[in-house]
Structure formats: C-alpha cells, structure tokens
C-alpha positions as CSV (number, residue, x, y, z in Angstrom):
1,M,-8.1,-12.0,-3.7
2,L,-6.8,-11.9,-7.1
3,A,-9.6,-9.5,-8.4
4,A,-9.3,-7.3,-5.0
5,S,-5.4,-6.7,-6.0
6,P,-4.3,-3.7,-8.0
7,D,-3.0,-4.6,-11.3
8,G,0.4,-3.1,-12.5
9,V,-0.8,0.2,-13.6
10,Q,-3.0,0.9,-10.4
11,A,-0.1,0.0,-8.3
12,R,2.1,2.3,-10.4
13,F,-0.2,4.9,-9.8
14,Q,-0.3,4.5,-5.9
15,E,3.3,4.4,-5.7
16,E,3.7,7.8,-7.8
17,F,0.8,9.4,-6.0
18,N,2.3,8.8,-2.7
19,K,5.2,10.5,-3.8
20,L,3.2,13.8,-4.4
21,L,3.3,16.3,-2.0
22,D,-0.1,16.8,-0.1
23,W,-0.9,19.8,-1.9
24,E,-0.2,18.2,-5.2
25,Q,-2.4,15.2,-4.2
26,A,-5.3,17.4,-3.2
27,M,-5.2,19.5,-6.5
28,L,-5.1,16.1,-8.4
29,T,-7.9,14.5,-6.6
30,A,-9.8,17.9,-7.1
31,S,-9.1,17.8,-10.9
32,L,-10.1,14.0,-11.5
33,E,-13.5,14.7,-9.3
34,R,-14.2,17.5,-11.4
35,V,-13.7,15.3,-14.7
36,A,-15.7,12.8,-13.2
37,A,-18.5,15.2,-12.3
38,M,-18.3,16.5,-16.1
39,M,-18.5,13.0,-17.4
40,G,-21.5,12.4,-15.6
41,N,-20.5,10.4,-12.6
42,Q,-24.0,10.9,-10.9
43,D,-25.2,8.0,-13.4
44,Q,-24.8,4.8,-11.8
45,D,-24.0,3.0,-14.9
46,V,-20.9,5.4,-15.1
47,A,-20.1,5.8,-11.5
48,A,-18.4,2.7,-10.7
49,V,-15.7,3.3,-13.5
50,L,-15.4,6.9,-12.5
51,D,-14.9,6.0,-8.9
52,G,-11.2,7.9,-8.5
53,K,-12.0,8.5,-4.9
54,A,-11.9,5.0,-3.8
55,L,-8.5,4.5,-5.6
56,I,-7.2,7.8,-4.1
57,D,-8.2,6.8,-0.6
58,D,-6.7,3.4,-1.1
59,C,-2.9,5.5,-2.0
60,K,-3.4,7.1,1.6
C-alpha cells in the first residue's frame, strides 16, 4: 500500500493540477504527452517512466 501511495511531490502536483481550469489541464496534458512522444515513449523501457497520463488521470 505504501508503494502505491504518491510521494510528496506527486501529491503536491495533484493538488495544484486540480486547481487549474479545465482548459489549462488539457493544455498541460497535451504538452506533456508531446514531450513524452518526443522522448520516445513508445520504447517499452522508457514508457513506464514517461507515463504521465496515469498521473493526470489520478488527479481527476
């Protein structure tokens, strides 16, 4: 259970992300997905590290 809980940085991100307006959340998500794609998130070794969508989905 402890391993599944977010650390302080993730919890802070979730709090601040949830304060953003919907359009701001969408813009940030799109930008992060673009950066992840540029860094090669299709590579399985990298994908787990760059899976920001899971974090964003947790915030909603």
